[in-house]
N, C-alpha and C positions, 0 to 999 in steps of 0.2 A: 426409529421404527419400534412400534409397540410389541410387547411380548404376545399380546392377544392376537395380533396379525400373524406373527410367526407360528403360533400354535395352530391357527387356522390352516396354514399351508401344510404343516406337518400332519395334521389330522386327515387332510384330503389325500396325502401321499402314502400313508401307512399301509393301506390295503393293497396298493399297487406294488409297493416295494417288498412287502412281506418280510421286513426286517425291522429291528429296533432302530429308529432314527431320532435325532434331536438336535438341539442347538445350545451352545454354551455362551454366556455373555463374557464381558471383559474382566469380570471378577472370578471367572472359572466356575460359575454357578449354572447348572442346567435350568434354562428358563422355558424350554419347550421340549417335549418328548412324546413319542407314540405310546410309551408306557408311562402313564400319568404319575405313578408312584415314584419315578426317578426325578421328577421336577423338584428342584431345591437342593439336590445333591451337588457337592463341590468336586471339581476335577482340576484343581489349580496346577498340578504338575504338567498337564497337557498345555496350558497357556505358556508355561515356561519353555517347553520344547518347541512350541510354534513361534517363539519370539524371534527366531533367527532364520525362519524359512517361510515361504509361501506355498510349499508343497505339502502333501499329505504326511501325517505322522501316524504310526501304528503302535497301539499299546493295549495290552490286556484284552484282546479280542475285539477291539474297535478300531475303526479308521477315522481320523480327525483331519479336517481341512478348513482353513480360514475362509471366510466369505470376503471376496474382493482380492485385490492384488497386493495388499499390504500385510506385512508380518505383524503389524499392530492393529489388525482388524478388530472391530468391536465384537464381532460374533464368530463362532467356530461351529461348523456342523460335524456331527458324528454319525457313523453308520455301523451297525453290528457286523463283525467279520473283518478279517485282514487280507482277504483274497482280492482278485482282480475285479470281481463284480462289485464288491464294497467300495473299491477305489473309484469305479465309474459312477456308482450311485452318489457318492460323496461329491464328486465333481459336478454332476447334474444338479444336485441339491444346492451346492454353493453358488452356481451360476444363476439358478432360479431365484434364490433369496437375495442375491446381489442386485439383480435387476429390479426386484420388488422394492428393495431398500432404496435404490436410487430414485425410483418413481415416487415412493412415499416421501423421501427427503425433499424432492423437488416440489412436491405439492404442499407439504406441511411444515417443512423446516424453515425457521425464521431467517437463518443465515443465508440460505439459498434465495429466499425472497428478497433480502436486502441486496444480494449480489446482482439479482436481475434488475433491481431498481437502479443501482449505480452504473450498470453497464447498458442501460436503456433497452433491456430485453423484455419489458413489460409495458403495456399501454397505460398511460396516465389514468384512464378511466377505470382500469382494473386494480390500481394500487389500493384504493380505499376498500374495495370489495374484499381483496385478499387480506388486508389488514384486519378486517372484522373476523374473517375465518380463522386467522391465527391469533386473535386477541392481542394484536400488536398496537402499542400506543402510537398514535400518529402525530400528536401535538406536543411532544417533548423536544427539548433542544438537544441536538446531536452535532458532532463535528467529525469530519472524515480526515483521517491521517494516513497518508500513503508512504509506506516504507519501501524504498527501492534499493536492491542489491545490484550494483553495476558489474559484478563478477559472479562466477559460479558459486552457488551455495547449496547446502543440503537442506532438508526439510526441518532441521532442528530449530532454527530461528522462529519458524512458525509456531512450533510447540511452545517455545519460550514466551513469545508474545501472548499466546493463548493463556498460559499459566499466570501471566502478569495481570490479566483481566478475567478472573474466574466467573464473574456474574454473567452467565450466558443469556439471561433474560434482559440485560441492559446493554452489554458490550459485545460486539461481534467482530471476530477476527476472520478475515476472508482472504484466500489466495486468489489473485486475479491474473496470475501468470507465473512463469518460472522464476522471475526476479522481483515480483511485486506482491506485497502483502498490505492489505487495507484493514485499518482499525476504525470501526464506526463506534464512537464513544458517546454514551449518554452523559450530558453535563448537568450539573446542579443548577438550581435557580440562582440568578445573578451571575451567569457566566461572563467571563472576560477572556479576550484573546490570549492573555498571558497564561491562562489555565491550560490551554491546549499546547502552548509552547513548553510548559513544564512537563507535560505528559510525553511530548515528542522527545524532549531532552532525556528523560528517563529511559525511554525505549532505545534511543541512540547510544547512551552510555552503557546500558546493560548488554546489548548485542555486541558493541565494539569491544568491551572488556572480556566477554565470555568467549567470543569466537574470533577475535582479532580480524574482523571483516574490514577490508579496504574498499573504498568506493561506495560506502553506505550513505544514503541521503534520505531526508524525510521532508515531505511536503504536507502542508496543512491547509485545508479549505476553510472557508468562512462558515459560521454556524448555520445549521439547517433547522429552522423552527418547525418545519413540517416534514413528514416522511418523503413527500414527493420532491423536496429540495435536496435530498441526499445525492442525487445524480449531479446536480449543480455543484455541490460541495466537493464531490470526487473530481470533477473536471477542473475545479479551481486548484485542488492539490496537485494535479498533473501539470497545470500551467505554472504553478509555483516552482516546480522542479525544472521545467523547461526554461523559464525566464531566469531562474537562479543560475543555470549553467552559463548564461550569457552575461548577466550583470552583477551577480553575487557569487563569483567563483570560489571565494574563500569560505562561504557558508555551506554547511551541510544540512542545516535545518532552516527551512524557508516557509514562511506563512504568506498566503495569497494576499492578505490584508496589508502586508508590509512591503509589497512589491513596488508601490508608488507608480511613477511614470513609466517604469520599465515595462509593465504589463500593457500599457497603451502602445508603446513603441513596437512591442513584439507582435501586435496585431496589424501593423501597418504594412502595406505592400512595399516591396523593396524598391520598385520604381519611384514611388513617392518619396522614400527616404533618400534616394540618390539625388532627386531633384532638390530636396531641402538642403543637402550639403552643398550642392553647386550654387544655390542661391545665397547661402549664408557666407561661404568662404570664397576667397579668390582661388583661382585654379592652382592646385598643388599646395596651398598654404597650410592646410591641416597636416599633410604628409611631411611638410618641411620642419615640423616641430620635433626637436630631439628629445631623448629620454629625460634629460635633466629638466627641460622646460615642462614636459608633461607631468613630472613629479611635482614641480612647483605649482602647477595649476591644480593638481589633485589636493595638495596640502592647503592651498588657498581656499578651496571649496570646503574642505573638512573643518577649517577654522572660521567658517562663516564670513568669508571675505574680509577678515581682520588682518591688516598688514602687519601690525606689531606682533600679534600672536603667531602668525605664520612664520615670520622671520625668526622668532624665538625657537619654534619647533624645528625649523630647518637649519638652525645654527648659522645663520647668515646675517649680515648687517641689514638694517632696514632699507638703506639706500640701494643695496644690492638687489633686494626683492623688488623695489620700485623700478629699478633699471630693467629687470626681467619682465615685469608687467608692461612697461613701455615698449619693450621689444615685441611682446606678444601682440600688442595693439597695432604696431607698425606692420607686422606680418599678416595679421588676420582682419584688422579693421575693427576688432572688438576690445573694449576696455573692460577688463574683468572687475574693476572697482565699481563699475556701474551695474546695478542690480539686474536690469533687463538684459544687458550684454552678457552678464554672468550666466543667467538662465539659458539664453540662447546657446552659449558655448557648452554648458553642461549637457543640454539635450543633444547637441550635435555630437559630442563625444560618445554618448550612449547610442545614438543612431549609427555612428561609425562602428562601434563595437558589435551592434546587432547585425550589420551588413557583413562584417568580418566572420561572424559565426555561421552565416548561411553558406551552404556548400555551393561551389561554383557550378554554373550550368553550361553545358557544352552542346 
């Protein structure tokens, strides 16, 4: 909110209030006052006193109150006097300026604009009109990174992520819920998906080490070449986290572009998935595979269907592995040494995992 707008409000209220009133900014400097000569004075001690409270503070003949409900409010109002009337005037003034600030930020703040885009709270036809009003670049490459805290956390991680990306004209840190923080990062020319992964890893490592947060996960959407594509990138970051919980449970940082076939399976109806399993396998054959057999199958896939390499990694004789593969073929009708059969089996295991992750319906 501009100081000019604040001064306009103070000027209109000074005759009604008939007391000295004004506003202090985050640096403790008076940016607006009914007595113009006081503008520019510093009252840093008041900011220090208000750092731990959202209530009024009284000092040297004045009543001070933060604008908004945060002790770290950007602005503080002050009213001449320490009596009950001064307290009420400061409260009315704080509420009035808070509402004006919220309206102003909603209309002119770029971060609010981006938040409305990613949450689909603005019509596509209005995006470019608003971009021109805000002088917001529409054709630069940006990527959406979603940081999710799966447990209770304070607002400190938000402040930390904001401090990691101080260029407020290019990078935007936005809170979209109690446990979700979004970073809309402008990328340099020649962007590659690994660039976003490095940024996500830095965020993850910093927060994990500073706050010892458990259950932290980071989703990365694909690059948005245009501002209207930010909503799509945000949805992709959400999908990355949802699909990752099913198919990549060991990963805490997941990019949408790396989901592979998992993102396709995740969008299939469960009835279609159940029909697929019934068609591929004999009744009960998939459930009859024990843990050792499933580990053998997983190792075989990880080693690109190479019998010799898989037996070496599993510390078993080659003939032992061949025996297990023959056993799997007998039980399921699929020979994993054949590429097409291996693909079918791999997809079937993922489908089964997907169905298991779905809550049962009663």
